[in-house]
C-alpha positions, -999 to +999 in steps of 0.1 A: +406+097+211+398+133+222+363+122+228+374+095+252+395+119+272+366+143+275+343+114+287+368+101+312+374+137+326+336+141+331+334+107+349+362+117+372+345+150+380+312+132+387+329+107+410+347+135+429+313+153+434+297+121+447+326+115+472+323+150+485+285+146+489+289+113+508+314+129+532+289+155+542+267+152+573+246+121+578+213+139+581+215+159+549+233+131+529+204+122+506+196+158+498+232+167+490+236+135+469+205+144+448+217+180+444+253+169+434+240+144+409+218+169+393+248+193+389+268+167+368+286+180+338+265+187+308+268+166+277+284+181+246+262+191+217+266+170+186+284+187+158+279+178+122+313+165+109+326+149+077+316+115+091+279+121+085+284+130+048+272+103+024+299+090+000+288+088-037+307+055-042+301+023-023+327-003-016+313-038-006+335-050+022+317-084+023+321-100-011+301-130-001+270-109+007+257-111-028+264-148-029+244-154+003+215-135-011+217-155-044+223-123-064+259-129-075+266-140-110+275-177-114+300-187-141+280-210-164+308-225-185+299-247-214+269-271-213+291-300-223+315-297-194+311-321-165+310-312-136+292-280-145+306-247-134+275-230-123+280-229-085+293-207-057+307-236-037+312-272-049+319-303-028+342-330-040+342-364-022+370-389-031+379-423-019+414-437-026+429-470-016+437-459+018+420-426+026+387-406+023+389-369+014+363-342+011+371-307-003+350-276-009+360-255-039+349-219-046+340-208-081+369-184-081+398-207-073+411-241-083+425-248-048+401-260-020+386-235+004+380-261+030+391-298+033+388-327+055+406-361+052+414-392+071+450-383+065+447-358+094+460-372+126+430-361+147+406-382+126+430-410+119+436-418+156+398-421+163+391-445+134+397-482+131+401-480+093+407-448+072+386-460+043+354-476+058+319-463+060+325-449+095+354-429+082+332-414+055+306-405+081+333-389+104+347-369+075+312-356+068+306-346+104+339-327+107+335-310+073+299-299+082+313-283+114+341-266+095+317-253+069+295-237+095+325-220+111+334-206+077+299-194+070+292-218+041+258-235+044+248-242+008+270-261-018+266-282-049+274-319-046+272-340-077+284-376-073+292-399-101+261-420-107+277-454-102+294-443-070+263-425-056+246-457-044+275-469-022+271-470+015+301-447+021+287-419-001+252-422+015+266-421+050+287-391+040+257-373+026+235-380+057+263-368+080+265-335+061+227-330+061+225-338+098+253-313+103+230-286+088+244-283+053+222-280+022+236-299-007+222-277-034+223-239-040+193-216-044+186-205-079+201-171-088+176-142-085+175-118-114+168-082-107+149-065-134+159-031-146 
């Protein structure tokens, strides 16, 4: 804060000098203005402080940075578990008797990070039916927009094989892809030591 006070004081002095120079005679105004501007306050010399010292420890303030570079470790789980656990983000698409729901899970938590459903009033009022193919497409479009706002662009989506061929699932997938999401994650990069 002391630096801001110093800067504002210099700006006030400079503006005061410019006003005095402009009130001078009309014939010598340009010469006085040039001389007054050249006599502005000098800039302070930089001083080496503790801020320039390099810390021996590093704290990552963006924990998703390694994930976005595909360097973070994925939890593999057992080979016999389904769905597999090797992901950063997983997409789950469910259709019940009355509603369509899509949720994005992180590998760290069992609660959804993002979700979209036809139970939400904003979607429900725009749709004729909350379970039709158009509802699946609308859920895909809204979820793609929410994922982009959250910074999630890659996720794993594994549909049950007998449900994968349905029109609702296909329209949901195309809406996500048109929204700019990639439905598979890059392979993890291994750094050799």
